[in-house]
VODRENVO-202640 format. One record per residue (C-alpha): residue number from 0; x, y, z. Coordinates in pm, 1 decimal. Layout:
NODE num       c1       c2       c3
NODE NUM        X        Y        Z
...
END
This chain:
NODE num       c1       c2       c3
NODE   0      0.0      0.0      0.0
NODE   1    142.7    336.9   -105.8
NODE   2    200.8    593.0    169.0
NODE   3    -16.9    903.1    165.0
NODE   4    179.8   1229.7    147.9
NODE   5     -7.4   1548.6    232.6
NODE   6     51.6   1833.3    -15.2
NODE   7    184.5   2164.7    116.2
NODE   8    -88.1   2335.6    315.7
NODE   9   -283.0   2604.6    126.8
NODE  10    -27.6   2587.4   -155.5
NODE  11   -158.2   2752.7   -470.0
NODE  12   -519.3   2788.3   -347.4
NODE  13   -601.8   3099.8   -559.1
NODE  14   -436.5   2934.7   -859.6
NODE  15   -641.0   2617.9   -817.3
NODE  16   -965.6   2811.1   -775.3
NODE  17   -894.4   3008.9  -1093.6
NODE  18   -823.7   2687.7  -1282.2
NODE  19  -1145.8   2539.8  -1144.5
NODE  20  -1348.0   2838.0  -1267.3
NODE  21  -1197.3   2809.8  -1616.7
NODE  22  -1239.7   2434.4  -1635.1
NODE  23  -1603.0   2452.0  -1523.8
NODE  24  -1664.3   2704.7  -1804.3
NODE  25  -1533.3   2449.3  -2053.8
NODE  26  -1171.3   2561.4  -2091.7
NODE  27   -888.8   2307.8  -2058.1
NODE  28   -627.9   2535.6  -1898.4
NODE  29   -551.9   2368.5  -1563.3
NODE  30   -213.3   2518.1  -1483.4
NODE  31   -120.4   2471.7  -1118.3
NODE  32   -353.6   2175.7  -1060.9
NODE  33   -211.3   1843.3   -942.5
NODE  34   -238.6   1570.0  -1213.4
NODE  35   -460.3   1337.6  -1005.7
NODE  36   -703.1   1623.9   -940.9
NODE  37   -699.2   1733.6  -1305.5
NODE  38   -788.1   1381.5  -1417.6
NODE  39  -1068.6   1369.1  -1162.4
NODE  40  -1206.4   1699.8  -1291.2
NODE  41  -1198.3   1557.9  -1642.3
NODE  42  -1407.5   1259.8  -1532.4
NODE  43  -1651.5   1484.5  -1345.5
NODE  44  -1705.4   1725.7  -1634.4
NODE  45  -1680.8   1506.4  -1944.8
NODE  46  -1764.4   1154.0  -1827.8
NODE  47  -1992.9   1179.3  -1524.5
NODE  48  -2129.3   1528.7  -1601.3
NODE  49  -2159.2   1619.2  -1234.2
NODE  50  -2318.7   1960.0  -1177.3
NODE  51  -2048.2   2178.6  -1010.6
NODE  52  -2331.4   2372.8   -841.6
NODE  53  -2445.4   2062.8   -654.0
NODE  54  -2478.7   2150.6   -284.1
NODE  55  -2539.8   1811.1   -124.8
NODE  56  -2470.9   1445.5   -194.3
NODE  57  -2758.5   1235.2   -331.2
NODE  58  -2919.0    949.9   -140.5
NODE  59  -2735.3    622.8   -201.9
NODE  60  -2909.7    331.1   -370.9
NODE  61  -3046.7     92.3   -110.3
NODE  62  -2997.9   -238.9   -289.3
NODE  63  -2620.2   -290.2   -277.4
NODE  64  -2482.5   -638.7   -333.9
NODE  65  -2175.0   -726.4   -130.3
NODE  66  -2028.2  -1041.7     14.8
NODE  67  -1940.3  -1156.2    363.8
NODE  68  -1581.5  -1068.7    267.8
NODE  69  -1683.8   -705.1    241.1
NODE  70  -1847.4   -713.9    584.1
NODE  71  -1511.8   -822.1    728.8
NODE  72  -1346.9   -516.1    571.2
NODE  73  -1618.0   -278.8    696.7
NODE  74  -1577.2   -413.0   1050.6
NODE  75  -1197.6   -383.3   1034.2
NODE  76  -1209.3    -25.2    907.2
NODE  77  -1467.1     64.9   1171.3
NODE  78  -1230.3    -63.4   1436.9
NODE  79   -942.1    140.4   1290.6
NODE  80  -1158.5    453.6   1275.4
NODE  81  -1273.4    416.0   1635.5
NODE  82   -911.9    397.6   1753.0
NODE  83   -830.8    751.8   1632.3
NODE  84  -1166.2    924.6   1650.7
NODE  85  -1068.7   1123.3   1964.3
NODE  86   -754.5   1258.8   1797.5
NODE  87   -937.8   1350.7   1476.9
NODE  88  -1229.9   1501.2   1668.2
NODE  89   -998.1   1722.7   1874.2
NODE  90   -886.4   1912.2   1562.1
NODE  91  -1240.4   1942.0   1425.8
NODE  92  -1238.0   1645.0   1189.5
NODE  93  -1469.2   1357.5   1106.1
NODE  94  -1388.8   1003.3    996.2
NODE  95  -1608.0    812.4    751.9
NODE  96  -1620.4    460.7    611.1
NODE  97  -1794.8    407.6    276.9
NODE  98  -1850.8    103.1     57.8
NODE  99  -1738.5     48.0   -301.7
NODE 100  -2029.5    254.7   -439.1
NODE 101  -1934.4    555.7   -226.9
NODE 102  -2226.7    500.0     12.1
NODE 103  -2129.8    625.9    358.2
NODE 104  -2180.7    348.5    614.0
NODE 105  -2064.1    520.2    932.3
NODE 106  -1929.9    853.2   1055.9
NODE 107  -1748.2    956.5   1374.1
NODE 108  -1589.1   1278.4   1496.3
NODE 109  -1635.9   1637.6   1603.6
NODE 110  -2000.1   1726.3   1676.4
NODE 111  -1987.5   2076.2   1523.7
NODE 112  -1816.6   1949.6   1209.2
NODE 113  -2075.3   1673.7   1176.8
NODE 114  -2346.0   1939.0   1186.4
NODE 115  -2181.4   2123.7    896.5
NODE 116  -2134.5   1789.3    720.1
NODE 117  -2503.7   1709.3    755.1
NODE 118  -2592.3   2016.3    545.6
NODE 119  -2397.7   1861.9    255.3
NODE 120  -2526.9   1509.6    329.7
NODE 121  -2182.4   1396.2    441.4
NODE 122  -2356.9   1134.5    653.1
NODE 123  -2455.2    765.9    645.3
NODE 124  -2666.2    643.8    352.9
NODE 125  -2564.4    925.9    119.4
NODE 126  -2347.1    869.0   -188.1
NODE 127  -2003.0   1026.3   -226.2
NODE 128  -1885.1    843.4   -536.6
NODE 129  -1708.2   1064.9   -788.5
NODE 130  -1983.5   1003.3  -1043.6
NODE 131  -2247.7   1129.3   -797.5
NODE 132  -2073.2   1409.8   -607.7
NODE 133  -1762.9   1495.6   -808.4
NODE 134  -1402.1   1516.1   -691.1
NODE 135  -1382.9   1437.6   -317.4
NODE 136  -1170.4   1228.8    -80.9
NODE 137  -1387.4    917.3    -78.1
NODE 138  -1503.4    915.8   -440.1
NODE 139  -1166.6    996.6   -593.3
NODE 140   -989.7    737.6   -374.5
NODE 141  -1227.3    475.4   -519.9
NODE 142  -1115.4    574.5   -870.9
NODE 143   -743.6    522.3   -810.3
NODE 144   -514.2    269.6   -646.3
NODE 145   -328.1    542.9   -458.0
NODE 146   -436.7    737.3   -147.6
NODE 147   -564.0   1087.9   -228.2
NODE 148   -583.5   1431.5    -65.9
NODE 149   -841.9   1682.4   -191.3
NODE 150   -804.5   2035.5    -57.3
NODE 151  -1051.7   2324.0    -80.7
NODE 152  -1118.6   2425.1   -443.9
NODE 153   -982.2   2094.6   -569.8
NODE 154  -1332.2   1962.6   -493.7
NODE 155  -1542.2   1961.9   -810.7
NODE 156  -1853.3   2109.0   -647.8
NODE 157  -1816.7   2468.5   -527.1
NODE 158  -2029.1   2401.5   -219.2
NODE 159  -1750.9   2174.1    -86.3
NODE 160  -1461.8   2419.8   -131.0
NODE 161  -1445.2   2478.0    246.2
NODE 162  -1350.4   2113.9    306.2
NODE 163  -1012.8   1937.1    319.7
NODE 164  -1030.5   1558.9    279.1
NODE 165   -797.1   1260.2    264.6
NODE 166   -908.6    912.7    159.9
NODE 167   -771.5    569.3     85.0
NODE 168   -950.5    273.2    -72.9
NODE 169   -911.8    -90.5     26.7
NODE 170   -916.5   -317.1   -279.1
NODE 171   -982.4   -684.7   -331.2
NODE 172   -639.9   -844.6   -375.9
NODE 173   -769.2  -1076.9   -650.4
NODE 174  -1002.7   -866.6   -865.1
NODE 175   -841.2   -528.9   -773.8
NODE 176  -1190.7   -384.6   -739.0
NODE 177  -1255.0   -144.9   -448.3
NODE 178  -1424.0   -288.3   -140.5
NODE 179  -1439.5     13.9     89.7
NODE 180  -1287.6    354.6    150.7
NODE 181  -1166.9    527.2    467.8
NODE 182  -1169.4    907.0    480.8
NODE 183  -1090.3   1205.6    706.3
NODE 184  -1266.6   1538.9    642.9
NODE 185  -1206.9   1879.4    805.7
NODE 186  -1423.8   2189.6    755.1
NODE 187  -1224.1   2512.5    718.0
NODE 188   -931.3   2356.6    902.7
NODE 189   -622.6   2160.8    810.6
NODE 190   -598.5   1784.2    811.2
NODE 191   -404.7   1640.8   1107.7
NODE 192    -34.5   1591.5   1039.3
NODE 193    -64.9   1220.5   1112.2
NODE 194   -357.8   1169.9    870.1
NODE 195   -143.6   1029.2    590.5
NODE 196     38.5    774.0    802.5
NODE 197   -276.8    670.8    985.3
NODE 198   -487.4    617.0    670.9
NODE 199   -211.2    424.7    492.2
NODE 200   -150.0    205.2    795.5
NODE 201   -519.9    129.1    843.9
NODE 202   -559.2     32.8    477.7
NODE 203   -241.7   -179.7    479.7
NODE 204   -354.0   -375.7    784.6
NODE 205   -694.8   -438.8    630.2
NODE 206   -533.5   -536.7    300.8
NODE 207   -316.7   -786.3    489.5
NODE 208   -632.1   -956.5    616.5
NODE 209   -763.0   -979.3    259.8
NODE 210   -434.9  -1128.0    132.7
NODE 211   -441.8  -1395.3    399.8
NODE 212   -801.5  -1485.2    315.6
NODE 213   -717.1  -1487.8    -56.0
NODE 214   -435.8  -1739.9      4.0
NODE 215   -681.3  -1958.7    196.4
NODE 216   -923.9  -1929.4    -94.7
NODE 217   -645.0  -2031.3   -335.0
NODE 218   -577.2  -2341.2   -125.0
NODE 219   -949.5  -2423.9   -136.5
NODE 220   -943.0  -2391.5   -517.5
NODE 221   -646.2  -2628.1   -539.0
NODE 222   -826.8  -2880.1   -316.8
NODE 223  -1135.6  -2860.9   -541.4
NODE 224   -913.3  -2910.1   -847.6
NODE 225   -747.1  -3219.4   -695.5
NODE 226  -1087.1  -3361.2   -599.5
NODE 227  -1219.0  -3310.2   -954.8
NODE 228   -907.9  -3475.4  -1104.9
NODE 229   -954.0  -3781.6   -887.2
NODE 230  -1308.4  -3830.4  -1012.5
NODE 231  -1275.3  -3784.5  -1389.4
NODE 232  -1009.9  -3826.2  -1659.4
NODE 233  -1053.8  -3480.0  -1812.4
NODE 234   -833.9  -3175.1  -1856.7
NODE 235   -878.9  -2919.8  -1578.2
NODE 236   -772.1  -2579.2  -1454.3
NODE 237   -866.4  -2379.6  -1145.0
NODE 238   -907.7  -2005.2  -1199.0
NODE 239   -983.1  -1726.7   -951.8
NODE 240  -1268.3  -1471.9   -996.1
NODE 241  -1046.0  -1245.4  -1208.3
NODE 242   -960.3  -1527.3  -1452.4
NODE 243   -606.0  -1585.8  -1328.1
NODE 244   -488.2  -1944.7  -1313.7
NODE 245   -422.5  -2102.4   -973.5
NODE 246   -333.7  -2448.6  -1108.6
NODE 247   -370.6  -2632.6  -1439.9
NODE 248   -288.0  -2983.3  -1561.2
NODE 249    -51.9  -3050.6  -1852.2
NODE 250   -301.8  -3006.4  -2137.2
NODE 251   -480.2  -2710.9  -1977.0
NODE 252   -145.4  -2544.2  -1910.3
NODE 253    -57.9  -2566.5  -2280.8
NODE 254   -397.5  -2433.5  -2391.1
NODE 255   -381.6  -2145.3  -2143.6
NODE 256    -12.8  -2069.7  -2198.7
NODE 257     77.3  -2108.2  -1828.7
NODE 258    304.4  -2346.5  -1632.7
NODE 259    149.7  -2689.8  -1577.3
NODE 260     88.8  -2861.7  -1242.3
NODE 261    235.8  -2567.9  -1049.3
NODE 262      5.8  -2448.5   -769.6
NODE 263    -12.0  -2073.7   -704.1
NODE 264   -238.5  -2011.3   -403.8
NODE 265    -93.1  -1664.9   -338.9
NODE 266   -275.8  -1407.5   -558.5
NODE 267     54.5  -1229.9   -631.3
NODE 268    191.1  -1545.0   -797.7
NODE 269   -104.2  -1650.9  -1014.2
NODE 270    -80.1  -1658.1  -1393.2
NODE 271   -266.7  -1440.1  -1638.4
NODE 272   -347.3  -1643.5  -1952.5
NODE 273   -439.6  -1331.1  -2148.5
NODE 274   -760.9  -1481.3  -2286.3
NODE 275  -1046.4  -1225.7  -2296.8
NODE 276  -1297.8  -1502.5  -2369.6
NODE 277  -1206.2  -1685.1  -2050.4
NODE 278  -1231.9  -1366.4  -1843.4
NODE 279  -1577.8  -1290.3  -1984.3
NODE 280  -1691.0  -1645.7  -1911.9
NODE 281  -1559.9  -1632.2  -1554.4
NODE 282  -1737.7  -1302.6  -1487.6
NODE 283  -2063.0  -1437.2  -1628.1
NODE 284  -2025.5  -1750.3  -1415.1
NODE 285  -1977.5  -1538.7  -1102.2
NODE 286  -2306.5  -1355.6  -1163.8
NODE 287  -2497.6  -1677.3  -1223.5
NODE 288  -2342.9  -1856.7   -925.3
NODE 289  -2434.2  -1564.5   -695.1
NODE 290  -2799.1  -1640.2   -774.7
NODE 291  -2767.2  -2019.8   -776.8
NODE 292  -2469.4  -2189.0   -603.4
NODE 293  -2541.4  -2514.0   -793.2
NODE 294  -2512.9  -2344.3  -1131.6
NODE 295  -2289.1  -2505.1  -1398.8
NODE 296  -2234.2  -2353.9  -1742.8
NODE 297  -2056.7  -2421.7  -2069.4
NODE 298  -1924.0  -2217.5  -2358.4
NODE 299  -1641.4  -2216.2  -2612.8
NODE 300  -1323.8  -2011.2  -2579.7
NODE 301  -1027.5  -1949.2  -2805.5
NODE 302   -703.8  -2074.3  -2650.7
NODE 303   -341.1  -2011.6  -2742.0
NODE 304   -265.1  -2326.3  -2942.4
NODE 305   -590.0  -2389.7  -3129.6
NODE 306   -737.7  -2214.4  -3433.4
NODE 307  -1088.6  -2328.2  -3341.4
NODE 308  -1268.2  -2257.0  -3013.4
NODE 309  -1242.6  -2518.1  -2739.0
NODE 310  -1555.6  -2627.2  -2548.4
NODE 311  -1531.5  -2576.6  -2172.2
NODE 312  -1754.8  -2630.5  -1871.5
NODE 313  -1731.7  -2402.5  -1569.2
NODE 314  -1811.3  -2508.8  -1213.1
NODE 315  -1805.7  -2243.9   -935.1
NODE 316  -1617.4  -2320.4   -613.4
NODE 317  -1736.9  -2178.2   -279.5
NODE 318  -1576.2  -2145.0     61.1
NODE 319  -1808.3  -2063.9    352.9
NODE 320  -2065.8  -1941.5    101.4
NODE 321  -1816.2  -1710.3    -70.8
NODE 322  -1722.5  -1765.1   -437.8
NODE 323  -1345.8  -1823.5   -455.5
NODE 324  -1314.2  -1924.1   -822.1
NODE 325  -1406.1  -2183.4  -1080.1
NODE 326  -1299.2  -2524.0  -1206.5
NODE 327  -1270.0  -2507.0  -1585.5
NODE 328  -1313.0  -2844.7  -1759.2
NODE 329  -1179.1  -2858.0  -2116.5
NODE 330  -1343.8  -3061.1  -2391.5
NODE 331  -1688.2  -3088.8  -2228.9
NODE 332  -2018.9  -2900.0  -2253.4
NODE 333  -2225.3  -2937.0  -1938.8
NODE 334  -2491.7  -2714.8  -1788.0
NODE 335  -2633.1  -2388.6  -1918.5
NODE 336  -2503.9  -2258.8  -2250.7
NODE 337  -2332.7  -1925.6  -2183.7
NODE 338  -2329.7  -1629.2  -2427.0
NODE 339  -2043.3  -1646.2  -2675.9
NODE 340  -1835.4  -1365.0  -2820.3
NODE 341  -1559.7  -1374.5  -3079.8
NODE 342  -1195.3  -1323.0  -2978.9
NODE 343  -1111.3   -957.4  -2934.2
NODE 344  -1474.9   -860.5  -2973.3
NODE 345  -1491.0   -639.9  -2668.7
NODE 346  -1733.6   -366.1  -2768.8
NODE 347  -1647.5    -18.4  -2641.3
NODE 348  -1916.4    175.3  -2459.2
NODE 349  -2176.5    336.9  -2685.1
NODE 350  -1998.5    199.0  -2992.3
NODE 351  -1709.4    441.8  -2966.0
NODE 352  -1345.8    347.9  -3010.3
NODE 353  -1167.4    317.7  -2673.6
NODE 354   -977.4    625.7  -2562.8
NODE 355   -680.4    636.9  -2328.6
NODE 356   -657.1    931.4  -2089.7
NODE 357   -305.6   1050.3  -2001.4
NODE 358   -154.4   1363.0  -1849.4
NODE 359    134.2   1588.3  -1949.7
NODE 360    228.4   1862.2  -1705.5
NODE 361   -101.2   2051.8  -1660.5
NODE 362   -292.2   1907.1  -1953.1
NODE 363   -494.2   1595.8  -2016.0
NODE 364   -426.0   1408.7  -2337.6
NODE 365   -684.4   1183.0  -2504.2
NODE 366   -517.4    910.9  -2710.0
NODE 367   -640.4    657.5  -2962.4
NODE 368   -497.5    304.1  -2917.7
NODE 369   -283.0    318.3  -3236.9
NODE 370    -98.1    617.0  -3088.7
NODE 371     30.6    406.0  -2797.3
NODE 372    324.3    168.4  -2847.5
NODE 373    326.9     19.9  -2498.0
NODE 374    239.9     80.8  -2133.0
NODE 375    497.2     33.9  -1858.4
NODE 376    433.7      1.7  -1485.5
NODE 377    673.5    197.5  -1263.2
NODE 378    589.6    176.6   -895.1
NODE 379    255.1    346.5   -838.9
NODE 380    243.3    498.2  -1191.3
NODE 381    187.5    366.0  -1543.2
NODE 382    375.7    540.6  -1823.9
NODE 383    269.8    531.9  -2188.3
NODE 384    510.9    541.2  -2480.1
NODE 385    313.7    737.7  -2739.5
NODE 386    354.7    928.2  -3062.4
NODE 387    346.4   1241.9  -2844.6
NODE 388    625.6   1121.0  -2618.8
NODE 389    618.2    962.2  -2272.8
NODE 390    294.2   1037.6  -2085.1
NODE 391    155.9    930.9  -1750.3
NODE 392   -162.4    723.1  -1776.4
NODE 393   -464.7    833.1  -1576.3
NODE 394   -495.4    479.0  -1442.9
NODE 395   -213.8    366.8  -1209.0
NODE 396   -314.8      1.3  -1262.5
NODE 397   -156.9   -188.3  -1552.9
NODE 398   -416.6   -464.1  -1506.7
NODE 399   -693.0   -213.5  -1582.8
NODE 400   -520.5    -95.8  -1901.8
NODE 401   -474.6   -458.2  -2002.6
NODE 402   -847.9   -526.2  -1958.5
NODE 403   -963.2   -211.6  -2136.0
NODE 404   -731.7   -248.6  -2437.1
NODE 405   -730.6   -627.6  -2472.2
NODE 406   -985.1   -599.3  -2752.6
NODE 407   -782.7   -328.3  -2929.7
NODE 408   -476.0   -540.8  -3004.4
NODE 409   -284.1   -495.5  -2678.1
NODE 410   -121.8   -787.8  -2495.1
NODE 411     44.3   -837.4  -2156.8
NODE 412    398.6   -961.9  -2225.0
NODE 413    556.5   -903.5  -1884.8
NODE 414    438.3   -809.0  -1536.5
NODE 415    555.2   -452.9  -1612.2
NODE 416    454.1   -421.9  -1979.5
NODE 417    144.3   -423.5  -2200.3
NODE 418    228.0   -375.0  -2569.3
NODE 419     42.0   -279.5  -2886.3
NODE 420     97.9   -580.4  -3114.7
NODE 421     75.4   -357.6  -3423.4
NODE 422    366.9   -148.7  -3294.5
NODE 423    619.3   -434.7  -3270.2
NODE 424    899.3   -382.7  -3523.3
NODE 425   1129.9   -677.8  -3446.4
NODE 426   1151.5   -982.7  -3223.3
NODE 427   1488.9  -1078.4  -3078.4
NODE 428   1574.9  -1423.3  -2943.6
NODE 429   1832.9  -1468.4  -2670.8
NODE 430   2083.5  -1752.4  -2633.2
NODE 431   1844.7  -1944.8  -2406.7
NODE 432   1537.6  -1881.7  -2621.0
NODE 433   1413.7  -1576.9  -2430.3
NODE 434   1227.6  -1314.2  -2632.8
NODE 435   1249.5   -935.2  -2648.8
NODE 436   1030.2   -704.9  -2856.9
NODE 437   1170.7   -403.8  -3039.0
NODE 438    896.8   -141.7  -3054.7
NODE 439    852.4    115.1  -3331.0
NODE 440    851.9    417.5  -3100.7
NODE 441   1111.6    688.4  -3151.1
NODE 442   1361.6    519.6  -2917.3
NODE 443   1304.9    168.4  -3060.2
NODE 444   1258.7     50.3  -2701.2
NODE 445   1332.0   -315.0  -2632.1
NODE 446   1057.0   -469.6  -2417.9
NODE 447   1131.7   -799.7  -2240.8
NODE 448    893.6  -1096.0  -2262.5
NODE 449    863.9  -1298.4  -1943.8
NODE 450    901.9  -1673.2  -1959.0
NODE 451    542.8  -1733.0  -1854.2
NODE 452    408.7  -1498.0  -2125.1
NODE 453    631.4  -1626.4  -2406.7
NODE 454    382.1  -1890.4  -2537.7
NODE 455    108.8  -1625.7  -2557.3
NODE 456    334.2  -1385.8  -2748.3
NODE 457    450.5  -1655.4  -2992.2
NODE 458     87.9  -1748.2  -3063.8
NODE 459    -18.1  -1385.5  -3109.6
NODE 460    269.9  -1313.3  -3349.6
NODE 461    246.8  -1645.5  -3535.7
NODE 462    600.0  -1752.9  -3435.1
END
């Protein structure tokens, strides 16, 4: 978990407010605005179309689906919040816990500040997602993998310009989706000096609990895989809810392009087969299994070493009533027929070509996929090599870029790299058979191919 660093207090406040006024009017001059705030403003104005004159948060939707796993996180964050509420209250602050939709579940802190907060609906059962209420500590933290600080006029809605907020999201270690968010808010006063360290520590401790439970879930998946192998002479793989492979037999390993018979219970060690069809099938299976735990489905997916689709059956695996993954059986068609889609047929929203949002100094840059040669992960940032030079991606998660651009000809070739297959100029082979890709950007960058991704790359390039 990245540490939260508080920006310099009151730094550039008039400059930020002026930029906010211009941006709200439709101009794109955002000089003096931090990149993460500028990207949030872009989402608020152009994607979510949040009214900057909004004065209070809307009521949250009441029917929110979450698992027992999420309840564990809410309880843990509530405990962490209660441990510092006296300190936060003494400087006029409030602490809130919200779920993945931005719905506030609980609030603690200074009584006077809570009264001011109530006027803006900063209270339980109101929604503070970025799409509902614009740039704010809770909502913007849910949009990024890094902790965030939103000061004064950095808030999208003018009615919230008297607030200073700091938030951090806790994310599922398998799917990377947000589970909850912890936030400190102060009205017309500065955030406590210890806010950054406290929020980061609380999120890290909660994340540790999720990692431990995810490893237990991986062990349960492996046990289900071994049980299925003992009962039938078929080819099998166990995959987690994000589509990553926990274990696969010899034939399944070849079809998926991952190591065979090598268990990976730890989510950090699981293999990504890079098959959009499998990911879509797994997501569909999760929805069906949530309604009916006995559900079994079948479909056909394109694998790495076959020109024709391979029939597969998918059986959900549960642990204490919680879905931990699926057993994928190759060569069989059992249960409900699932919807099929062709390889690479991910349809962008509203029929538009996917766009990649990046930042350069104080400007946002909207890119078309052909303009990007590759994406590279560097710590908490993702950098794009583009026809306009090196730009920072709006998303700090390489996994998210991989998912969004998988249907546009991009492929994960290494844990740090996603490349545009159409921008590969040469392929170099090392003495031991390792591969490296020479890209057609201005620097002719050489991108390494990891051993586990080599079969996928060879298949994609016809080698």
